ROKOL-720105 format. One line per 8 residues: number of its first residue (from 1); their letters; for each residue x, y, z of N, C-alpha, C, O. Coordinates in steps of 0.02 Angstrom, whole numbers, plus 50000, padded with zeros to 5 digits. Each point is the difference from the previous one (the first is absolute). Last residue first. Layout:
BEGIN
NUM> A> X/Y/Z/X/Y/Z/X/Y/Z/X/Y/Z ~ ...
This chain:
BEGIN
188> PLSLATQR> 54630/53416/54834/50035/49971/49942/49986/49922/49993/50025/49968/49954 ~ 49816/50233/50160/50045/49942/50014/50028/49976/49934/49965/49992/49951 ~ 49895/50222/50172/50024/49976/49936/50052/49954/50021/50046/50016/50038 ~ 49729/50113/50076/50062/49955/50014/50025/49982/49925/49960/49983/49956 ~ 49867/50228/50145/50021/49958/49940/50063/49956/50024/50048/50030/50024 ~ 49742/50142/50087/50061/49971/50013/50004/49948/49947/49952/49963/49988 ~ 49912/50276/50087/49996/49945/49958/50068/49964/50008/50049/50036/50007 ~ 49828/50127/50174/50053/50001/49942/49985/49928/49974/49974/49955/50032
180> TSPTRVLI> 49920/50126/50173/49961/50008/49936/50048/49984/49932/49976/49992/49944 ~ 50101/50031/50288/49963/49934/49999/49966/50000/49931/49987/49945/49975 ~ 50234/50217/50051/49930/49996/50015/49968/49930/49995/50024/49963/49957 ~ 50231/50057/50123/49961/50016/49943/49929/49999/50012/49977/49966/50046 ~ 50184/49967/50105/50013/50067/50001/49968/50029/49922/50009/50057/49979 ~ 49998/49710/50092/49961/50032/50042/50001/50084/49997/49957/50035/50026 ~ 50185/49820/49840/49929/49994/49983/49954/50037/50035/49954/50031/49973 ~ 50280/49952/50074/49982/50041/49951/49930/50014/49993/49972/50055/50001
172> QEVDPRFG> 50111/49782/50147/49998/50067/50032/49988/50057/49943/49977/50055/50016 ~ 50040/49713/49912/49939/50015/50037/50002/50066/50034/49947/50031/50005 ~ 50245/49907/49870/49939/50007/49959/49941/50017/50038/49965/50048/49984 ~ 50224/49888/50139/49999/50072/49969/49939/50014/49955/49963/50049/50007 ~ 50061/49739/50078/49984/50049/50060/50005/50070/49965/49956/50043/50008 ~ 50101/49786/49834/49930/49996/50029/49990/50047/50056/49948/50033/49995 ~ 50264/49896/49880/49967/50078/50011/49930/50003/50018/49971/50055/50003 ~ 50208/49761/49946/49983/50015/50068/49974/50070/50007/50009/50034/50050
164> MELMRDAA> 50050/49824/49750/50047/50043/50030/49990/50034/50066/50039/50042/50023 ~ 49794/49833/49855/50059/49955/50007/50060/50031/50033/50036/49966/50037 ~ 49780/50169/49902/49985/49957/50059/50052/49957/50008/50022/49996/50058 ~ 49997/50139/49759/50002/50042/50058/49987/49951/50066/50034/50005/50051 ~ 49940/49894/49742/50075/50009/50009/50004/50044/50061/50044/49986/50040 ~ 49744/49979/49884/50027/49937/50016/50071/50007/50024/50020/49970/50049 ~ 49871/50208/49834/49974/49998/50073/50037/49937/50028/50032/50010/50051 ~ 49990/50130/49740/50046/49942/50025/49983/49992/50070/50044/50002/50044
156> DLVLLTVS> 49856/50204/49928/50029/49972/49938/50055/49953/50028/50045/50015/50040 ~ 49730/50115/50053/50057/49963/50027/50021/49957/49935/49967/49954/49975 ~ 49876/50277/50050/50020/49945/49960/50065/49962/50036/50052/50031/50009 ~ 49731/50155/50024/50058/49978/50033/50015/49936/49958/49956/49960/49989 ~ 49879/50273/49997/50023/49946/49971/50066/49970/50031/50049/50037/50004 ~ 49845/50159/50067/49942/49965/49971/50011/49941/49978/49954/49960/49999 ~ 50153/50232/50194/50011/49939/49946/49930/49970/49983/49955/49986/50040 ~ 50105/50197/50113/49960/50008/49946/50012/49954/49951/49984/50010/49942
148> RLTLTGRG> 50126/49993/50273/49923/50010/50016/49960/50010/49934/49939/49994/50002 ~ 50312/49970/50049/49960/49960/49960/49933/50004/50006/49964/49956/49975 ~ 50286/50185/50071/49943/49984/50028/49957/49969/49946/50002/50025/49943 ~ 50266/50062/50123/49960/49958/49950/49933/49992/50043/50004/49985/50060 ~ 50172/50112/50041/50017/50034/49932/49959/49966/49951/50005/50015/49941 ~ 50025/49942/50300/49941/50047/49987/50013/50030/49929/49975/50054/49984 ~ 50148/49764/50143/50034/50072/49997/49941/50053/49986/50007/50058/50016 ~ 49934/49709/49975/50022/50015/50063/50024/50062/50011/49988/50028/50054
140> LHDLVRGP> 49959/49899/49728/49931/50009/50052/50022/50018/50061/49971/50046/50028 ~ 50204/49899/49831/49970/50061/49983/49939/50020/50042/49989/50055/50025 ~ 50105/49731/50002/50056/50047/50017/49966/50070/49990/49998/50039/50047 ~ 49890/49776/49866/49992/50005/50067/50043/50060/50035/49977/50036/50043 ~ 50050/49909/49729/49934/50030/50005/49992/50011/50084/49984/50055/50023 ~ 50203/49828/49917/50012/50067/49993/49933/50045/50002/49999/50058/50020 ~ 49995/49697/50012/50045/50033/50051/50008/50080/49986/50000/50039/50047 ~ 49882/49824/49778/49961/50007/50074/50042/50035/50049/49975/50049/50029
132> TGVVIHPK> 50072/50018/49719/50010/49935/50041/49968/50009/50060/49998/50056/50026 ~ 49911/50081/49755/50050/49995/50056/50005/49931/50025/49958/49957/49989 ~ 49920/50248/49842/50015/49931/49996/50058/49987/50044/50052/50032/49993 ~ 49740/50164/49983/50065/49974/50025/50010/49926/49989/49958/49959/50017 ~ 49886/50266/49873/50019/49918/50000/50060/49995/50037/50050/50029/49980 ~ 49872/50186/49987/49939/49963/50007/50007/49933/50010/49956/49968/50028 ~ 50214/50238/50065/49982/49948/49949/49924/49973/50003/49967/50000/50052 ~ 50172/50217/50047/49926/49969/49995/49997/49951/49951/49966/50013/49950
124> DRLHAVQR> 50233/50103/50130/49979/50018/49936/49927/49972/49986/49975/50002/49944 ~ 50154/49942/50245/49977/50060/50016/49980/50030/49935/49974/50056/50005 ~ 50127/49732/49988/49944/49996/50037/49964/50066/50005/49940/50001/49990 ~ 50279/49988/49923/49953/49975/49954/49931/49995/50024/49954/50014/49961 ~ 50214/50041/50190/50001/50052/49952/49939/49985/49947/49954/50039/49987 ~ 50119/49788/50161/49951/50050/50040/49987/50065/49945/49943/50024/49994 ~ 50209/49820/49934/49931/49970/49999/49956/50043/50037/49942/50008/49982 ~ 50289/50046/50014/49976/50008/49939/49923/49972/49990/49963/50024/49958
116> ASPEGESI> 50149/49939/50242/49987/50070/49998/49971/50021/49925/49956/50043/49993 ~ 50117/49734/50070/49937/50020/50025/49984/50075/49989/49942/50019/49991 ~ 50216/49816/49845/49996/50051/50054/49938/50020/50021/49958/50017/49960 ~ 50080/49736/49965/49990/50062/49965/50003/50051/50051/49975/49989/50055 ~ 50020/49788/50003/50055/49998/49955/50000/50071/49961/50045/50011/49960 ~ 49724/49893/50121/50058/49993/50029/50049/50010/49949/49987/49989/49941 ~ 49800/50112/49981/50024/49944/50020/50062/50004/50045/50030/50053/50003 ~ 49753/50081/49828/50047/50004/50066/50007/49930/50027/49952/49963/50011
108> AVIRLRTY> 49956/50193/49765/50027/49930/50024/50033/50013/50066/50045/50042/50007 ~ 49759/50099/49846/50066/50003/50032/50005/49929/50032/49954/49967/50026 ~ 49882/50202/49788/50021/49930/50038/50061/50007/50020/50042/50033/49970 ~ 49743/50137/49926/50063/49997/50031/50012/49927/50037/49961/49978/50042 ~ 49863/50122/49753/50011/49968/50074/50075/49990/50008/50038/49977/49957 ~ 49856/50115/49835/50016/50045/50044/50004/49977/50072/50003/50041/50046 ~ 49955/49844/49732/49949/50012/50047/50016/50046/50059/49960/50005/50046 ~ 50164/49899/49754/49952/50049/49987/49947/50012/50046/49949/50030/49984
100> AGLAGLDA> 50225/49794/50046/50044/50063/49964/49942/50065/49991/50019/50057/50013 ~ 49962/49699/50080/49969/50066/50020/50027/50060/49974/49985/50055/50021 ~ 50107/49723/49937/49932/50000/49981/49960/50067/50027/49948/50016/49972 ~ 50282/49965/50076/49997/50004/49930/49919/49996/49976/49977/50036/49955 ~ 50073/49961/50281/50022/50059/49970/49988/50003/49921/49974/50047/49972 ~ 50005/49751/50135/49940/50045/50014/50014/50067/49979/49954/50031/49973 ~ 50222/49825/50019/49954/49969/49951/49934/50041/50007/49966/50010/49949 ~ 50216/50039/50195/50016/50021/49929/49946/49979/49957/49984/50037/49953
92> AVKRALDR> 49988/49890/50270/49999/50074/49991/50017/50024/49931/49964/50043/49974 ~ 50073/49731/50068/49933/50020/50013/49989/50068/49987/49965/50016/49953 ~ 50256/49915/50068/49969/49980/49935/49916/50013/50002/49974/50025/49950 ~ 50155/50021/50248/50019/50044/49940/49966/49985/49943/49972/50044/49967 ~ 49987/49815/50208/49966/50069/50021/50021/50045/49941/49959/50037/49972 ~ 50145/49751/50028/49932/49994/49971/49961/50070/50011/49958/50020/49960 ~ 50264/49962/50125/49998/49997/49928/49932/49993/49970/49987/50027/49946 ~ 50044/49971/50292/50013/50064/49971/49995/49992/49925/49964/50040/49970
84> NPVLVLGQ> 49894/49786/50168/50065/50026/49997/50010/50066/49967/49953/50028/49972 ~ 49827/49853/50075/50047/49962/50046/50083/50033/49995/50040/49991/50046 ~ 49712/50142/49913/50035/49951/49960/50058/49971/50056/50013/50030/50052 ~ 49737/50130/49926/50057/49965/50036/50035/49947/49973/49970/49951/49979 ~ 49871/50279/49958/50024/49934/49972/50051/49981/50047/50050/50035/50007 ~ 49742/50158/49989/50059/49974/50040/50007/49927/49963/49954/49961/49990 ~ 49900/50294/49972/50015/49927/49976/50061/49982/50041/50043/50042/50014 ~ 49872/50174/50021/49938/49959/49992/50007/49927/49978/49954/49959/50002
76> VAKSRPDL> 50161/50272/50124/50020/49938/49970/49936/49956/49995/49970/49980/50049 ~ 50019/50296/49938/49998/49939/50044/50029/49932/49969/49995/49991/49940 ~ 49929/50245/49974/50066/50002/50038/50014/49940/50042/50045/50004/50042 ~ 49786/50042/49732/50005/49985/50072/50075/50005/50017/50044/49984/49960 ~ 49878/50033/49816/49991/50064/50037/50007/49983/50074/50006/50048/50038 ~ 49998/49779/49796/50058/50034/50006/50003/50059/50032/50054/50025/50014 ~ 49809/49740/50023/49986/50074/49984/50066/50044/49999/50027/50013/50053 ~ 49911/49709/49896/50022/50043/50049/49997/50077/49968/50006/50015/49941
68> RQLMPIGF> 49927/49773/49943/49957/50017/50061/50023/50059/50029/49957/50040/50020 ~ 50165/49857/49805/49938/50023/49974/49960/50037/50066/49975/50056/49996 ~ 50231/49828/50035/50016/50063/49970/49929/50031/49976/49995/50061/49999 ~ 49994/49723/50095/50022/50051/50052/50012/50071/49970/49981/50051/50029 ~ 49956/49765/49832/49950/50026/50033/50016/50043/50054/49959/50042/50018 ~ 50230/49873/49855/49944/50040/49959/49946/50023/50044/49993/50061/50005 ~ 50164/49796/50094/50024/50067/49993/49948/50041/49963/49978/50053/50022 ~ 50016/49711/50015/49965/50038/50055/50024/50073/49986/49967/50044/50028
60> AATRASGA> 50099/49826/49796/49929/49965/50022/49979/50036/50057/49942/50018/49999 ~ 50282/50027/49933/49942/50039/49953/49931/49975/50021/49951/50038/50000 ~ 50240/49840/50096/49992/50068/50019/49938/50044/49979/49959/50030/50036 ~ 50108/49753/49875/49954/50006/50056/49986/50062/50031/49944/50018/50020 ~ 50168/49867/49771/49982/50074/50014/49947/50011/50053/49949/50034/49994 ~ 50179/49767/49951/49935/49997/49973/49966/50077/49998/49942/50013/49983 ~ 50286/49900/50105/49998/50015/49933/49928/50006/49969/49995/50010/49940 ~ 50035/49844/50268/50032/50055/49993/50005/50013/49921/49996/49951/49962
52> EARAVLDR> 49792/49911/50116/50070/50004/50004/50040/50068/49992/49971/50051/49983 ~ 49786/49916/50139/50029/50012/49928/50072/49984/50010/50030/50016/50052 ~ 49723/50006/50097/50060/49959/50000/50027/49998/49918/49967/49978/49954 ~ 49861/50161/50239/50013/49977/49933/50070/49970/50001/50046/50016/50038 ~ 49724/50074/50122/50071/49974/50004/50012/49975/49928/49957/49971/49968 ~ 49869/50229/50153/50022/49940/49957/50068/49973/50018/50043/50029/50033 ~ 49729/50161/50025/50066/49978/50022/50012/49935/49951/49953/49971/49972 ~ 49881/50219/49952/50005/49949/50026/50065/49977/50024/50045/50011/49960
44> GTKLNPIV> 49873/50172/49891/50017/50023/50072/49992/49938/50045/49990/50013/50060 ~ 49998/50024/49691/49930/49984/50037/50008/50019/50074/49952/50014/50036 ~ 50239/49983/49810/49963/50060/49991/49927/49993/50035/49965/50050/50008 ~ 50179/49763/50004/50026/50055/50040/49957/50063/49997/49981/50031/50049 ~ 49981/49786/49800/49983/49976/50066/50017/50054/50045/49956/50015/50040 ~ 50108/50006/49728/49926/50015/50012/49978/49978/50070/49948/50026/50021 ~ 50283/49944/49935/49972/50070/49988/49933/50005/50013/49979/50038/50044 ~ 50126/49744/49956/50010/50033/50065/49965/50069/49990/49959/50019/50043
36> QAQIPTPS> 50049/49823/49771/49961/49976/50056/49998/50048/50067/49951/50005/50037 ~ 50185/50037/49762/49927/49996/49973/49953/49974/50066/49942/50020/50006 ~ 50291/49986/50030/49970/50074/49994/49929/49989/49982/49955/50028/50032 ~ 50172/49775/49962/49981/50028/50080/49973/50066/49993/49955/50016/50039 ~ 50101/49884/49752/49944/49969/50040/49990/50029/50068/49946/50014/50024 ~ 50170/50165/49816/50017/49926/50012/49939/49959/50039/49959/50035/50030 ~ 49999/50181/49797/50003/49977/50075/50034/49931/49993/49986/49960/49956 ~ 50062/50190/49827/49944/49964/50028/50014/49980/50073/50058/49984/50013
28> TWGLERIA> 50087/50149/49854/49951/49997/49946/49929/49967/50039/49942/50013/49983 ~ 50311/50141/50083/49950/49938/50021/49942/49998/49952/49977/50055/49983 ~ 50222/50104/50032/49994/49949/49954/49952/49948/50013/49998/49951/49963 ~ 50055/50264/50152/50038/49940/50026/50001/49937/49951/50031/49948/50013 ~ 49839/50250/49943/50066/50012/49997/50050/49953/50027/50059/50000/49982 ~ 49698/49977/50033/50035/49990/49930/50067/50023/49993/50034/49974/49956 ~ 49882/50036/50253/49999/49928/49983/50021/49998/49929/50043/49961/49980 ~ 49912/50246/50105/50067/49980/50027/50003/49926/49983/50057/49979/49993
20> RQLRLDVL> 49747/50121/49938/50059/50038/49970/50063/49973/50022/50047/49993/49961 ~ 49758/49936/50147/50002/49973/49927/50056/50033/49972/50039/49962/49970 ~ 49901/50113/50236/50040/49948/50007/50015/49961/49932/50051/49967/49989 ~ 49808/50229/50026/50064/50012/50020/50046/49943/50006/50060/50009/49988 ~ 49709/49964/49956/50040/50030/49944/50073/50010/50030/50048/49977/49969 ~ 49820/49837/50162/49981/50064/49972/50050/50022/49959/50053/49969/49995 ~ 49897/49769/50025/50027/50053/50040/49979/50065/49966/49976/50003/49944 ~ 49929/49803/49976/50017/49968/50067/50027/50056/50041/49985/50004/50060
12> GDFGTTRS> 49942/50048/49725/49942/49975/50040/50015/49971/50067/49959/49996/50046 ~ 50233/49987/49784/49944/50048/49983/49938/49973/50035/49979/49943/49991 ~ 50230/49932/49988/49991/50042/50066/49944/50051/49998/49980/50028/50051 ~ 50113/49848/49763/49954/49946/50032/49989/50033/50071/49960/49973/50038 ~ 50091/50198/49768/50035/49952/50028/49950/49948/50034/49939/50011/49997 ~ 50073/50210/49814/49977/49961/50052/50039/49937/50014/50037/49971/49960 ~ 50044/50275/49952/49979/49938/49975/49969/49957/50061/50020/50007/50058 ~ 50061/50269/49856/49972/49952/50045/49982/49930/49968/49972/49996/49945
4> GGTM> 50101/50218/49947/50049/49948/50005/49981/49942/50059/50036/49951/50011 ~ 49826/50239/49927/50061/50029/50031/50046/49937/50014/50034/49996/50051 ~ 49713/49956/49935/50039/50040/49956/50064/50013/50039/50005/49980/50058 ~ 49782/49829/49927/50040/50042/50040/50043/50036/49956/50011/49979/49943
């Protein structure tokens, strides 16, 4: 390789756009959860993955999502549901860093943030929405969000969402996504 490129343990696992971002993040090899999840999600199979906080779990599901989505589309293709605002912000920021060279737009929507600003971000046609179940349902009800083009749905910290009583909300969201979508559950 030329131009200052160097190989990493991600070579062959991720495409060149993401390899560049991964090198810039200083990562040299996948974590155990990434090494297990990335190839499985790339096959299109549903899965459940368990990993501790700090294991770079977001990249495990985020890398396949970022590789799969079409930046030319003007539809939401990826949805990540999280239990709270702080995690929505963190996951969106992590996906943004990983996807820096993909031309994919990512937006976080959650309670405690101005709804008007979120509506404006949704009008910009994001490819990935990271949100809390309540706020996702709110935007679905307003018609400011549609999920009919979602190909990958991730329930991050799924056990925590269920413990917090989000099951009915998650079920309402699931029925608004295509039955052909791939689903991944991420558990701490």
